[in-house]
C-alpha positions, 0 to 999 in steps of 0.5 A: 879727547878729540882736538879741535881743528884750527884755521891755518892761513897758509894751508888754506891758500894752497888748498884754494889755489889747488881747487881753482886749478883743478876746477878751472873750466877748459876753453874746449868746454865751450865747444863741447855741447851738441845743442846750439854750440855757438850760443853755448860757446858765447855764454861760456866764453863770457862767463869764463872771462868774467870769472878770470877777471874776478881773480884780479879784482879779489887780489886788488880789492879784497881789502875794501870788501873786508872793510865794508863787511866790518862796517856792515857789522859794527858801523862807522865810516870807511876810514875808521873801519880800515884803521881798526882792521889794519891795527888788528893785523896789518895787510894780512888782516885786511885780506882775511878770508882770501882763500875762500874769496878765491873760490867764491868770487870766480864761481859766483861771477861765472854763475851770474854771467852764465845765468844772464847769458843763457836767459837772454839767449835761449828765452824767446826774444818775444818775451820782454827783456825784464822777464828774461833778466829776472829769469836769469837772476832767479837762477843766479840767486839759487847758485848763491844759496848753494855757495852760502857756506863759502860766503859764511866762512869768508865773511866770518874771517873778514869780520871776526878774524881767526877767532870767529872761524875757530868758533864755527869749527868748534861747533861745526854743523851744516845749519851754521854754515847756511845761516844767512843763506836766505838773505844771501840769495835774496840780496843776490836776486835784488842786486843781480836783477837791476844790475843785469836789467840795466846792463842789458837795456843799455847794451841793447842800445848799441847798434850791432855794427858799432860793437867793435872789438878792434879798430878805430871804434874800440876805445869808444866801445870800451868806454861805453861798456865801462860806463854801462857797468858803472850805471848798472852797479849803482842801480844794483847797490841802491836796492841790495845794500840793506839785505847784505848788511842783514845777511852779514850780521846774521852770518857773523853773530854767534847767536842764531838771530832771526832777521827781525832780531838782527834789526834790533841787534844792529840799531845803526842799520840805516847808518850802516847803509849810508856809510857803506853805499859810497864805498861799495859803489866805488869798489863795484864801479872798478869791478864792473869796468873790468867785467865789461872789458872781460865780456868783450874778450879784451883785458 
């Protein structure tokens, strides 16, 4: 009889760290492209910086992400969900899925920023900013779809714990890992586009000469970039939260539900949207402030 593989938390942490070290882009990569090296270098530098900053965000804010995913599935307010998870396993339970988050978040952040930088850099400036931003968002959502299996495993651990992950391993198949992939890509597109459209528009309002990364204007510039990040996050979360709820419920439910059935399964969807928007906005505001600082090359 073939034994079923089980999830070992410590082993997965070691594996995740090894993968991160192995796959981490080297700074020399930014100058190794023969075409428009300075533009490629700028795009890669911003993307790599954003990916690195996301490691700090995962470490500090993973517990809020776990709590919100629990809210997505079961409803309730943030405090109740937090207490439920803590009583289920303490701090370790709040950081369920950490190894997968250490892989997923830096990769998705890298792809998000790189897609936007390349779209706004290489598409002709005569093309309206909304169209350039939309092109970058389409590329970013494609990357999110590809990374859906990692997101599925992470979300399952956050919502259902080890038992949920072991259920997936017992009946392992690719279709199960990609369940919720369309919702993942759609949520990414709907969230990515207003975020970077707002971000690009507000950033373009800053005169080129005022974009100081040193000297007297540094503090003002960083404060403005942080405010831009908060505003962009608010625009993104207002339109994408409902899709993230549907995606999470479909990913973490044992039955293969359609998105229409998910709405029936989760009759409190509207309540979930309202109760998770505030927590998500607070978390994203901190994250986007760090991201804005990283994109300037300062952290």
